[in-house]
N, C-alpha and C positions, 0 to 999 in steps of 0.2 A: 721442236719447241712451239710450232704453229697449232698442233693437235693437241699438245699438252695444256696450252693456253685455252683453247676451246673447252676442254674438259673442266679445267679448274673454274671456269666461269658458268657451267651449267648449273642451273637450279637444284638445291639439295632437299628442297621439302617434298612432303608425299601428297600434296594437293593433288585434286582432280581425280581421287580414287586410286593413285598410283602408289605403289610401296615406298616407303623412306628408305634413305641409305642404310640406316640401322637395321631395318627389316631384312633388306636385300643382303648385307654381310652377315647377318645371324643365320640367315639360310646357308650361306656359303660355309661358315663355320662349322655349322652342324654336319653338313656333307663332307667336309674335309676330315672333321674329326672321326668320323665313321671309317675313313680310309687310312688315317695314319697309323702305320705299322707299331706293334709293341717294341719295347726295347730288346736287344739281343740278350738272351738267356746266358748270364755269366759262366755257370757250371757248364753249359753246352760249348760255349766259346773256348773254355779251358781244355775240355776233353778233346776237342776237335783240333786246337792248336797243337796239342802235345802229339795228336795222332799224325798230323800231317809233317810235324817237323818244326818246332816253334822257332829254331835258330836260323833256318832257311831263309834267304834273302827274300825271296818272293813272298813267303808266308808273313815275314816281318811288314812287308809293304801291305799285305793284305789286312794285317791287324791295324795298321795305321789309317787304312781306309775305312774300316769299321768303326773306329773311334771317332773320325771325321763324320761319319754317316750318323753315329748315335747323338753326336751334338746337334746336328742339323735337326733330326727328328725331335729331339726334345724342345729345341727353340720354337720349331713349327708348333708343337702340340702346346707349349706354354703361352705362345702368343695367341692362339685360337681361343683357349679357355679364358685367358685374362681379358681378351677383347670382349668376348661375350659378357664377362662380369662387369667390364667397364661401361658397356652399352646399358646394362640392367641398372646402374648406379651402385653396384656393391663395392666397386674399388674405383680409386681415381684413374681418369682417363690421362695417362702419361703422354707425353709428347710422341713416344714410339708407338704407343697404340693408336693415338690419333692418325699418325702417319699410315699405320697399317689399315685402318678405317677407310681413310680416304683413297689409299692404294687399291684396295680389294673392290671397293665401289666402282673404281675406273678399271676394274680387270687387270691391274698392275701387280707386280710382287713388292710386298712390303720391304723396306729397307733393311730391316732386321734379319730377313731371310737372305739377302743378296750379300751380306758381309762376308767376304772371303769365299764366296760360294759362286756357283754358275750363273750365267745371266739369261733371262728369258724374257721376250716381249709381253707376255701375258702370265697371269698367276695360274691359270689352268695349265698352261703347257710346263710351267716351272714345277707345278706339283706332281705332274706325271713324270717328269724326269726323276724326281726325287724318289717316287715309287719304284720306277725301273732300276735306279742305282741300288736301292735298298735290296730288291729282289735279287739282283746278282750276287751281293755279299751273302744273303740268307741262303741262297742255294749253294754258293761255294762251301758255306759252313757246314750245311747238312749233307751235301752229296759229293763234297771233295772237289778238287780243282777242275775248272771247266775246260771243255776241249778248245773252245775258243773264247777268248776274252772280249767283253763289249768295251773298247777303249774309251768312248765318251762317257763311260761310267765312273771313270777314275778322277778323283780331285787332284792327285799328284801323277800324271800319267809319265812324266819324265823320270819321277822316281822309280815307279814300277818297271819301266823298261831298263833302267840301270841295275835293278834288282835281277832282272832276267839275265843281264850280261854276267853279273856276278855269279850267278848259279851256274851258267855255262862255264866259267873259268874255274870254278871249283871242281866241277865234274871232269875236267881234264886235267890230268896230272901234269905238273910243270908250267902250265899257263898263269901268267901274272895278269892282274886285271887291266894294267897299264897298256898291255899289249893287245889287248882284245878290244875289236871294234864290232860295230853292229852290222849285220847282214840282213837284208830285207827281200822278200820276193813275193809278188802278188800270185795268189794261186787261182785256178779256175773254179774252185768250189766256193759255194755261197755258204752262209753261216749254217742254214738248215741242213747242209749236205755234209757236213763235217761228222765223221764217225769216231774219230779217235784223235787224240792230241800227238803232236809230233814228239819223236824220242828225245830230242834235244830242242830247246827253244820253245816258242809259243805260236799260236794263231790269234790274231785280233780281228774283229769286225767292227762295222759301224762307221766308216770313214766314206766321205762324200767327195768326190772330184768336182771342183769348181773351175770353169775355163776350158775344159777338155773332157773327153770321154775315154771309154776303156773297151779294148776289143778283147772279149774273152777268148774268141776263136784264136786270134794271134798274140794274145798276150803282150800287148803294149799300148802306149797312148795313141789316140787318134783324135782327129777333129770331133768336136761335138756336134751333134746333130742339131738342126736348125729348131730354134726354140727350147733346146734342152740345156736348162741352167747348170743343173747338177746331175751327178751320176754316182750310185751307190757302189762303191769299189767291192770286188769279192774279198774273200779272207786273205790277210796278209801274213806271210811267215816272217817270223822275227827270231833271229838267233845271234850268237856271237861267234866271230871268227878270228883268228890271229891276222895282224896287219899284214904280215907277210904273204899270208896265204890268199888274202882277198883279191880278186881279179879286178882290174880297173877297166870299166866299160866307158869309153868316152861319149857315148851316146845315151848313157844313163842320165835321167833327170833327178837331182835332189829336191824332192818335192816337199816343201814345207807343211807341216800338220798345225792347223790352229785348233786350239781347245775350245774356242768360242766361235760360234758360227757368225758373229757380227764383228769380227776382230777388225776388219778394215772399213766399218761404218762408225765405230764409237771410239772415242779417246779413252784408252785404257791407262790405268796408273801402274806403278811398279808393283803394287799389292794386288794386281788382277792380271797376272801373267797369261799370255794367250798362246804363246809358241810352245810346241812339245819336243818335236824333232824333225828331222828330214830324212825320210827313207828314200833309197835309190829305187825308182821306176823305170822299167824298160821303154826305150823309145828307139824309132827308126829315123827321127829327126833330131837335129841338133839341140841341145838343152836350151840354147838361146831363144828358140821358137817359143817355149813354154815359159821362159823366164819372161819374155816381153809381154806374154798374154797374162801374167800374173796367176798361172795355173797353181792350185793349192788343194790341200786336203783339209776338209772340215769336219769336226766331230758332230756337227748338227746340221741338218739340211737347210735351216734358216726358216725365217718367218714368212 
């Protein structure tokens, strides 16, 4: 609040030879517009979906993610174009566009872009995340299912993981979805080292440990090194198993995964969920140790 107040009280003129807010934001709009991706090709989407199996749960989740991404891209593109026209005086400067102008001048994310989407402290980081998310869906559409999924790129990560569990249940004769639970295991492989997808289930990557670290050699949680705030976790294997077949490890820590890196710093409304799921992570210490330290997995490393 302190820094927001400082920013709001700064002079907005272009005196002294400096650029005006409109000039600065116009340059930002021009730069962003050159990078905004084109919409997904409908014919390509239809062909690819039919090839991958349009009724498969994971493909349905994929299609939903693409629909969300398409709306985000259209909103960003229209905001940038209309903001330029409004600054030129061609159209009326609405409240939303005025907010976008002030936000972008202060390097913040316009409120229009944040509605129902991910949070980021700066507009540059937010825009970069949007491009990375689009790239994952575009690559999936053109090259087929990934060997490992970038979990932070999902707008509905919980729904995607449920779809994975449904897919596993369907692949095993006699398995009822209600009897299937999630099984997780952290692998020693990093994302770049994954050569092929697992036969059953998926690999995910992009999760950061906060409050603890991870030993790749011993494959369990360890104390964080001095000055180490976060630690990128290797790929995680996720699949479904029957309840009665899952072994209970009393030392396994059910580590919550938060979709937003600032989950514990901001007040989030019900319309802005941040919790995804709680995978079991190997530990040689009692889970209470990590609970008291607030150890969690974050989908973004933070600001």
